[in-house]
Steps between C-alpha positions, in 0.01 A plus 500: 500500500389312795168531685662673789657770276163554330327534829749755615458707190122497539411248231237257568587138454335174560590345826748219499418140601701513824555803727843665485542476874369271767199635686537610870398254740271652759504318841183342614339605824759508772374372836825536694396822669152359596649187639750703703212706639283188581801338679565821701139516596509132605797572711335801661182309572697211657684751731168653600352157575799419718466832684138435565570152634773640731265771627236238569741286698613800703143596566424153635798509739414853618137385556621214724722742700210733540271217628759402754527850630129541528475179701763635742311822535176315579681286762643813658149667515372174668770497758446869582129440545563199725742708724258793506218267597706336779612841631143630483366204693748539786514881486305559820713255698827654362374848567402413858834340567689802365290756691538306837865490465526861438253615771628250771733675746845358501599364838852425595557242743793533737685202612433419862782473726482212750422618852701369783 
């Protein structure tokens, strides 16, 4: 009888020098999944960095536009103040001129016919 038959029948035998089958090979630690996760995180972080850079550039251009608009508003306020000051300075004279025109009687002159 062989060692295998004895083992199947329940008899104890001394172990052989070589195993009957080759042992299973267990794979070592597999880092493929971890590497894939790291590369995906790197890709996502790169996209976020690009998005932040784009937003920063847009913010700078919008800030410049806002500065231009604020300068135009200040210029319009200065012009309105100057016009208001000039009108205020000449207000009495303009008022007197308008009032005299309204109050003055209108006279119509008739053409004179030459006398013979």
